[in-house]
TORTOR-425381 format. One record per residue (C-alpha): x, y, z; residue number from 1. Coordinates in pm, 1 decimal. Example, Ala and Ser with C-alpha at 12.3 -4.5 7.8 and 13.67 -1.06 7.14 Angstrom:
# TORTOR-425381
REC        X        Y        Z num
REC   1230.0   -450.0    780.0   1
REC   1367.0   -106.0    714.0   2
//
This chain:
# TORTOR-425381
REC        X        Y        Z num
REC   9182.0  10700.9   8165.2   1
REC   9233.9  10988.3   8399.6   2
REC   9301.6  10819.6   8753.4   3
REC   9339.1  11177.8   8934.4   4
REC   9186.2  11063.9   9248.9   5
REC   9285.2  10718.3   9336.8   6
REC   9027.5  10681.6   9603.8   7
REC   8774.5  10692.6   9306.7   8
REC   8918.8  10333.6   9190.3   9
REC   8993.5  10180.8   9521.9  10
REC   8707.4   9928.4   9608.2  11
REC   8657.4  10002.8   9982.5  12
REC   8637.4  10361.5  10119.6  13
REC   8969.2  10537.8  10237.4  14
REC   9036.2  10845.8  10404.6  15
REC   9161.2  11173.4  10262.7  16
REC   9443.1  11149.6  10454.3  17
REC   9764.4  10983.9  10335.9  18
REC  10008.5  10836.2  10559.4  19
REC  10368.5  10838.3  10465.7  20
REC  10578.6  10685.6  10759.3  21
REC  10553.9  10508.1  11068.7  22
REC  10818.2  10435.3  11362.2  23
REC  10742.0  10245.0  11650.9  24
REC  10403.6  10314.7  11808.6  25
REC  10369.5  10635.2  11566.3  26
REC  10227.1  10709.9  11214.7  27
REC  10287.8  11025.0  11027.0  28
REC  10082.7  11165.3  10763.8  29
REC  10205.9  11356.5  10441.0  30
REC  10150.7  11693.2  10638.0  31
REC  10400.8  11558.1  10913.5  32
REC  10108.6  11526.2  11187.4  33
REC  10216.2  11227.9  11422.8  34
REC   9931.4  10985.4  11559.5  35
REC   9972.9  10747.4  11828.2  36
REC   9824.0  10432.0  11694.7  37
REC   9613.4  10248.8  11951.4  38
REC   9506.6   9992.9  11672.9  39
REC   9838.6   9850.3  11594.3  40
REC   9735.4   9903.3  11229.7  41
REC   9515.7   9634.7  11189.0  42
REC   9601.5   9483.3  11558.2  43
REC   9878.3   9309.5  11399.3  44
REC  10212.9   9517.3  11451.3  45
REC  10293.8   9379.2  11801.0  46
REC  10629.4   9533.2  11773.9  47
REC  10513.5   9851.9  11593.0  48
REC  10602.4  10005.9  11279.1  49
REC  10934.1   9919.0  11116.0  50
REC  11107.6   9743.4  11416.7  51
REC  11477.5   9737.1  11338.1  52
REC  11551.9   9385.1  11430.6  53
REC  11234.9   9270.4  11208.2  54
REC  11331.7   9463.2  10908.2  55
REC  11703.7   9339.2  10944.9  56
REC  11577.3   8984.4  10926.1  57
REC  11369.7   9014.2  10640.5  58
REC  11647.6   9190.0  10460.7  59
REC  11900.5   8914.8  10544.6  60
REC  11651.8   8648.2  10416.3  61
REC  11565.4   8827.2  10105.8  62
REC  11954.2   8793.5  10014.4  63
REC  11910.1   8419.0  10047.0  64
REC  11553.7   8314.4   9890.2  65
REC  11200.3   8427.3   9962.7  66
REC  10998.3   8134.0   9899.9  67
REC  11010.1   7770.1   9896.6  68
REC  10760.9   7474.7   9867.8  69
REC  10663.0   7349.5  10218.1  70
REC  10755.6   7008.7  10133.2  71
REC  11116.2   7081.3  10174.7  72
REC  11305.0   7218.3  10495.5  73
REC  11452.2   7556.8  10565.1  74
REC  11593.1   7725.6  10851.4  75
REC  11315.9   7983.4  10886.8  76
REC  11041.1   7744.1  10894.0  77
REC  11219.3   7504.8  11128.8  78
REC  11292.8   7776.1  11350.6  79
REC  10944.9   7914.6  11352.9  80
REC  10808.9   7543.7  11441.5  81
REC  11054.4   7523.1  11706.8  82
REC  10959.3   7854.6  11871.5  83
REC  10582.2   7807.7  11842.3  84
REC  10602.7   7469.9  12035.0  85
REC  10840.6   7629.7  12312.7  86
REC  10615.0   7896.0  12353.0  87
REC  10275.2   7751.0  12348.7  88
REC  10079.0   7531.7  12605.1  89
REC  10280.3   7199.0  12674.1  90
REC   9995.9   6991.2  12501.2  91
REC  10018.8   7168.7  12168.9  92
REC  10320.5   6972.7  12001.8  93
REC  10217.1   7023.3  11634.0  94
REC  10256.7   7320.4  11422.3  95
REC  10093.1   7395.7  11069.1  96
REC  10237.3   7686.1  10927.3  97
REC  10116.4   7641.5  10569.2  98
REC   9834.3   7908.4  10631.9  99
REC   9816.6   8263.4  10484.8 100
REC   9611.9   8443.4  10742.4 101
REC   9379.7   8431.6  11045.1 102
REC   9069.6   8305.7  10840.8 103
REC   9278.4   8008.2  10673.6 104
REC   9438.5   7925.0  11004.1 105
REC   9070.6   7918.4  11170.2 106
REC   8923.7   7710.6  10864.7 107
REC   9237.8   7451.4  10904.9 108
REC   9168.5   7422.4  11277.5 109
REC   8805.5   7329.3  11202.5 110
REC   8888.5   7068.9  10947.2 111
REC   9138.4   6906.8  11177.4 112
REC   8864.6   6875.3  11421.9 113
REC   8615.3   6769.0  11173.6 114
REC   8877.0   6480.6  11045.3 115
REC   8965.4   6377.5  11403.8 116
REC   8591.4   6334.4  11513.3 117
REC   8430.7   6236.5  11209.4 118
REC   8164.6   6505.1  11280.2 119
REC   8077.0   6847.2  11106.7 120
REC   7907.5   7089.5  11321.6 121
REC   8075.8   7404.6  11476.2 122
REC   7973.2   7614.8  11750.5 123
REC   8094.2   7985.2  11800.5 124
REC   7985.2   8259.4  12012.3 125
REC   7752.3   8573.3  11967.0 126
REC   7959.1   8856.7  11851.0 127
REC   8249.4   8636.3  11747.2 128
REC   8460.0   8758.3  11415.8 129
REC   8662.4   8457.0  11349.2 130
REC   8752.3   8569.1  10984.7 131
REC   8645.1   8678.9  10636.3 132
REC   8617.2   8374.0  10444.8 133
REC   8302.3   8232.3  10340.4 134
REC   8311.2   7949.3  10617.5 135
REC   8445.3   8201.5  10867.7 136
REC   8158.8   8448.0  10783.9 137
REC   7891.9   8175.2  10861.1 138
REC   8036.2   8124.2  11195.4 139
REC   8030.4   8493.0  11255.7 140
REC   7803.9   8602.1  11561.8 141
REC   7696.0   8887.1  11392.1 142
REC   7370.9   8901.6  11162.9 143
REC   7488.5   9175.9  10967.7 144
REC   7804.4   8996.6  10832.7 145
REC   7586.1   8709.5  10665.1 146
REC   7288.9   8900.5  10553.0 147
REC   7437.0   8960.8  10202.9 148
REC   7531.6   8592.3  10134.5 149
REC   7283.7   8327.6  10024.1 150
REC   7549.2   8026.2  10018.4 151
REC   7691.0   7971.8  10374.3 152
REC   7843.8   7696.5  10548.5 153
REC   7528.5   7547.0  10694.6 154
REC   7656.9   7354.7  10976.9 155
REC   7741.0   7617.9  11225.0 156
REC   7546.4   7741.3  11571.3 157
REC   7638.5   8049.1  11778.1 158
REC   7558.8   8045.1  12142.3 159
REC   7566.9   8340.4  12389.5 160
REC   7898.6   8477.9  12491.9 161
REC   8017.1   8543.0  12850.0 162
REC   7919.8   8894.2  12821.9 163
REC   7882.7   8979.3  13193.1 164
REC   7797.0   9338.2  13131.6 165
REC   7508.5   9253.4  12941.5 166
REC   7431.6   8898.1  13026.1 167
REC   7225.3   8711.5  12775.7 168
REC   7056.5   8526.5  13085.6 169
REC   7019.5   8856.0  13278.0 170
REC   7248.7   8720.7  13531.9 171
REC   7538.0   8881.0  13769.8 172
REC   7881.0   8751.1  13751.3 173
REC   7963.0   8537.1  14071.3 174
REC   7634.2   8430.5  14145.8 175
REC   7501.3   8291.0  13785.0 176
REC   7653.3   7934.7  13809.3 177
REC   7792.3   8015.5  13473.1 178
REC   7509.3   7956.2  13255.6 179
REC   7674.8   8070.1  12948.3 180
REC   7843.1   7721.9  12944.2 181
REC   7571.7   7506.9  13110.4 182
REC   7325.6   7611.1  12865.5 183
REC   7508.8   7529.4  12577.9 184
REC   7389.9   7174.3  12655.4 185
REC   7036.4   7282.9  12569.7 186
REC   7174.2   7431.2  12226.8 187
REC   7322.9   7058.5  12179.0 188
REC   7009.0   6890.3  12262.8 189
REC   6761.9   7113.5  12079.4 190
REC   6932.0   7327.4  11822.9 191
REC   7231.2   7111.8  11694.5 192
REC   7238.6   6812.9  11437.5 193
REC   7388.9   6616.4  11733.1 194
REC   7712.9   6602.1  11519.2 195
REC   7922.3   6895.9  11681.9 196
REC   8300.2   6846.5  11614.2 197
REC   8445.5   7170.3  11770.6 198
REC   8395.0   7498.8  11971.4 199
REC   8578.9   7792.1  11844.7 200
REC   8620.3   8090.6  12066.5 201
REC   8821.4   8404.1  12112.0 202
REC   8948.2   8397.9  12451.7 203
REC   8899.5   8777.3  12450.7 204
REC   8670.8   8878.0  12163.1 205
REC   8853.5   9109.4  11918.8 206
REC   8600.9   9260.1  11710.4 207
REC   8308.9   9178.4  11924.3 208
REC   8354.7   9428.3  12207.5 209
REC   8664.4   9311.4  12408.7 210
REC   8468.5   9092.8  12606.1 211
REC   8683.5   8932.4  12889.4 212
REC   8512.7   8623.7  13036.9 213
REC   8472.0   8581.4  13404.3 214
REC   8737.4   8364.1  13632.8 215
REC   8656.2   7999.8  13564.2 216
REC   8477.3   8016.7  13242.1 217
REC   8736.7   7860.8  13047.0 218
REC   8798.9   7573.9  13320.4 219
REC   8419.3   7488.8  13271.0 220
REC   8412.0   7522.3  12895.8 221
REC   8710.0   7278.5  12900.3 222
REC   8536.9   7032.5  13119.8 223
REC   8204.2   7065.7  12902.6 224
REC   8409.7   7002.8  12581.3 225
REC   8596.9   6697.5  12758.5 226
REC   8223.3   6547.9  12856.8 227
REC   8088.8   6579.1  12498.9 228
REC   8419.6   6492.6  12317.0 229
REC   8397.8   6839.4  12148.6 230
REC   8726.6   6960.1  12038.4 231
REC   8811.4   7310.4  12181.9 232
REC   8983.1   7570.7  11953.6 233
REC   9125.1   7906.4  12060.3 234
REC   9124.0   8171.8  11783.8 235
REC   9433.6   8373.5  11928.0 236
REC   9477.8   8570.9  11611.8 237
REC   9445.8   8894.5  11823.8 238
REC   9504.3   8788.5  12185.9 239
REC   9823.6   8574.9  12078.0 240
REC  10206.4   8664.2  12090.0 241
REC  10191.9   8862.6  12389.9 242
REC   9892.2   9091.1  12379.3 243
REC   9760.2   8995.3  12726.3 244
REC  10106.5   9005.1  12888.8 245
REC  10147.8   8607.4  12851.5 246
REC  10267.0   8450.6  12504.3 247
REC   9915.9   8328.4  12458.9 248
REC   9567.6   8425.3  12609.5 249
REC   9515.7   8043.6  12719.5 250
REC   9818.6   8073.8  12935.4 251
REC   9658.3   8392.5  13106.1 252
REC   9338.7   8192.6  13165.5 253
REC   9532.0   7870.0  13278.6 254
REC   9360.0   7638.9  13010.2 255
REC   9481.7   7402.8  12740.2 256
REC   9288.6   7408.6  12431.4 257
REC   9307.4   7132.8  12177.3 258
REC   9426.2   7405.8  11902.3 259
REC   9534.3   7756.0  11894.4 260
REC   9550.8   7950.1  11580.5 261
REC   9805.8   8257.6  11571.3 262
REC   9848.0   8527.5  11315.4 263
REC   9849.8   8927.3  11315.7 264
REC  10108.3   9005.1  11563.8 265
REC  10326.4   8701.3  11492.8 266
REC  10474.8   8909.0  11170.3 267
REC  10617.0   9174.5  11449.6 268
REC  10575.6   9487.8  11199.4 269
REC  10344.4   9338.4  10922.5 270
REC  10463.9   9039.0  10796.4 271
REC  10205.1   8802.2  10668.6 272
REC  10210.3   8499.2  10874.9 273
REC   9989.3   8248.9  11051.5 274
REC  10010.2   7901.7  11217.3 275
REC   9778.6   7616.8  11352.0 276
REC   9902.8   7467.1  11687.6 277
REC   9741.4   7158.7  11775.2 278
REC   9762.1   6853.7  12012.1 279
REC   9854.2   6483.3  11873.7 280
REC   9497.9   6389.9  11825.2 281
REC   9444.1   6651.7  11565.5 282
REC   9759.7   6597.4  11378.2 283
REC   9620.5   6356.1  11122.0 284
REC   9471.1   6587.1  10849.4 285
REC   9645.0   6507.8  10527.4 286
REC   9832.6   6808.4  10386.7 287
REC   9650.6   6842.3  10054.8 288
REC   9327.8   6913.1  10250.9 289
REC   9468.2   7256.6  10378.4 290
REC   9783.4   7416.4  10229.5 291
REC   9823.5   7759.8  10085.3 292
REC  10099.2   7877.0   9830.2 293
REC  10186.8   8198.3  10058.0 294
REC  10164.2   8017.4  10389.3 295
REC  10516.8   7924.1  10526.3 296
REC  10668.4   8222.8  10372.3 297
REC  11019.5   8241.1  10422.9 298
REC  11039.7   8616.5  10457.7 299
REC  10722.9   8628.4  10691.9 300
REC  10899.0   8336.3  10892.2 301
REC  11213.9   8534.7  10942.3 302
REC  11009.2   8816.5  11073.1 303
REC  10834.5   8583.5  11307.3 304
REC  11131.3   8404.2  11433.9 305
REC  11291.1   8758.2  11540.3 306
REC  10936.7   8869.2  11675.1 307
REC  10891.1   8553.3  11919.3 308
REC  11276.0   8584.3  12034.9 309
REC  11190.9   8941.9  12152.9 310
REC  10824.8   8900.6  12284.3 311
REC  10897.1   8583.1  12491.1 312
REC  11160.8   8761.4  12708.6 313
REC  11000.0   8790.9  13081.4 314
REC  11074.8   9164.2  13068.9 315
REC  10895.6   9250.6  12793.5 316
REC  10573.6   9066.9  12884.1 317
REC  10578.2   9226.0  13222.2 318
REC  10619.0   9561.5  13052.1 319
REC  10274.2   9459.3  12867.6 320
REC  10124.9   9380.9  13185.0 321
REC  10229.0   9701.7  13347.7 322
REC  10136.2   9949.0  13074.7 323
REC   9812.8   9771.7  13034.2 324
REC   9752.2   9807.7  13398.6 325
REC   9853.4  10178.4  13394.7 326
REC   9594.7  10249.6  13107.1 327
REC   9316.9  10036.7  13275.5 328
REC   9349.2  10230.9  13597.8 329
REC   9329.2  10555.9  13408.4 330
REC   9029.9  10470.1  13217.2 331
REC   8849.1  10350.6  13557.8 332
REC   8944.0  10685.7  13667.5 333
REC   8789.7  10859.8  13358.2 334
REC   8471.7  10654.3  13402.6 335
REC   8393.6  10822.1  13732.1 336
REC   8394.6  11167.7  13550.8 337
REC   8243.6  11088.2  13234.4 338
REC   7908.7  10895.9  13248.5 339
REC   7897.5  10785.6  12880.9 340
REC   8198.4  10542.8  12964.9 341
REC   8007.1  10253.4  13120.6 342
REC   8222.7   9968.9  13138.7 343
REC   8637.5   9918.4  13108.2 344
REC   8763.8   9593.3  13078.3 345
REC   9092.7   9410.1  12960.7 346
REC   9392.7   9219.4  13000.5 347
REC   9736.9   9353.6  12920.7 348
REC   9695.1   9568.5  12630.8 349
REC   9402.0   9401.4  12507.1 350
REC   9158.0   9677.3  12637.6 351
REC   8819.5   9820.0  12550.3 352
REC   8569.4  10055.3  12698.3 353
REC   8193.2  10091.4  12649.4 354
REC   8021.3  10408.9  12516.0 355
REC   7652.0  10434.0  12627.0 356
REC   7350.4  10678.3  12615.0 357
REC   7231.8  10821.7  12944.3 358
REC   6979.6  10551.4  12961.6 359
REC   7270.8  10286.7  12951.3 360
REC   7185.4  10186.1  12584.6 361
REC   7486.8  10136.1  12361.6 362
REC   7556.9  10472.6  12208.8 363
REC   7698.7  10355.9  11874.1 364
REC   7677.9  10704.8  11683.8 365
REC   7859.0  10880.8  11976.2 366
REC   8113.7  10581.0  11966.0 367
REC   8203.6  10636.3  11605.8 368
REC   8190.4  11009.6  11654.0 369
REC   8482.0  10986.9  11910.9 370
REC   8682.3  10745.8  11696.6 371
REC   8683.7  10999.9  11422.6 372
REC   8740.8  11280.4  11648.0 373
REC   9030.5  11125.6  11802.7 374
REC   9251.4  11198.5  11487.4 375
REC   9231.6  11552.4  11574.8 376
REC   9386.6  11461.4  11922.2 377
REC   9684.7  11259.6  11785.2 378
REC   9524.4  10924.8  11832.8 379
REC   9412.7  10621.5  11593.3 380
REC   9098.1  10439.0  11776.0 381
REC   8900.1  10159.3  11626.3 382
REC   8551.6  10056.0  11724.3 383
REC   8381.1   9742.3  11762.0 384
REC   8191.3   9523.8  11530.8 385
REC   8288.3   9727.0  11203.2 386
REC   8139.7  10042.2  11334.4 387
REC   7793.9   9868.9  11456.3 388
REC   7920.4   9819.2  11798.8 389
REC   7970.0  10090.5  12128.2 390
REC   8303.9   9973.1  12223.3 391
REC   8643.9  10177.3  12166.6 392
REC   8950.3   9930.4  12154.4 393
REC   9292.9  10028.9  12293.7 394
REC   9549.9   9795.8  12156.0 395
REC   9880.5  10000.7  12074.1 396
REC  10186.3   9801.2  11988.7 397
REC  10337.7   9611.5  12271.0 398
REC  10655.1   9790.9  12286.2 399
REC  10475.6  10081.8  12446.0 400
REC  10647.0  10235.2  12738.3 401
REC  10513.5  10361.0  13070.5 402
REC  10566.9  10725.5  12924.2 403
REC  10399.6  10671.1  12617.3 404
REC  10095.6  10506.3  12802.8 405
REC  10073.3  10812.8  13011.9 406
REC  10061.7  11014.2  12685.6 407
REC   9811.6  10793.2  12524.3 408
REC   9581.7  10833.2  12823.0 409
REC   9651.6  11241.4  12854.8 410
REC   9532.2  11255.8  12490.3 411
REC   9244.3  11016.0  12571.5 412
REC   9156.2  11254.4  12839.3 413
REC   9141.9  11557.5  12593.0 414
REC   8960.3  11358.3  12353.0 415
REC   8687.3  11327.5  12627.7 416
REC   8710.0  11655.7  12801.8 417
REC   8632.6  11796.5  12435.4 418
REC   8370.3  11553.5  12322.4 419
REC   8205.9  11435.9  12636.3 420
REC   8190.1  11738.2  12865.7 421
REC   7863.4  11886.0  12905.5 422
//
């Protein structure tokens, strides 16, 4: 068989461009063109491409051994468990590293909640992503992700998210009484089975549009869960490991969930690693109920340990906050000059902005056009909801400097000037 154009044989669509090298926040194609990656690859390169400390740690581990059954101790896994407990909220004292990605971490946390409570149903939010396995697809807050699959996990319930810019209840932030929490009571009473084990939330929605909850939302949700004996799970696959300027978004919002799932940025420069952090209540699930061959991988753990040592430093996290605030400020200024930019929101380097039509409705086609045109201006941008949304996301590697943040914003300005000026 003649395999001349590999794109004809790859199951999913890929671009005509071929990338050959990455360094820090930049990616380079085969023609030598440089791109500033505002998506951190798949939002997972917290330390950028080919971070020397991460690469060195993995090379060192390669010379020792690369894999070990999880029933035995090793320095990389022991180190990972210790570091995760040290940097997580104080109530999270147990670590399950035998998961291979964000989807399986979320599934494991749900199994733990079901096992601990004896109940089965799970609540998630509109527009939530949560992962790509069948269970996580079932819990997605997007109908288009469920439509092709007839056999979905049945015990799920989606409720409105705290999307103040387009409030489901038609309210205004600050005067709504936080209906997006209070009305969950009605969903429990009239739409659930009465057997809710857990609520799973992304503290800031990753794929769903970078929705930042209003002040007090999580305190009220925490109290709601306590009142109903519901386990509160934070999916921090994207927000965790410094993305918000704190190690975890839970710490930024000042709340203690019962479990946090982490992956993506934990690998620093792309190592595949994930973990579930829980309180003592959720610690009883037998190991045979959730265990994956390539979870707790030693190479990935070596990368994660170095990543945590770097990201946890106060100066590092302060830089994430500073560069994020700079970008948010520049975007707010651009919003005054480009009417298509309707809302700018974010925390740290977890930033998004809405693109709208003249009547204020979501401009999905224009959003996708801008993401494609960005490549011509040396930027890699991703859109929300797999191209069905109207939010452009700014989530570069956390090593971004203020000078690089200025360059990023200058390139965005060039993009808007070329594509949005009338």
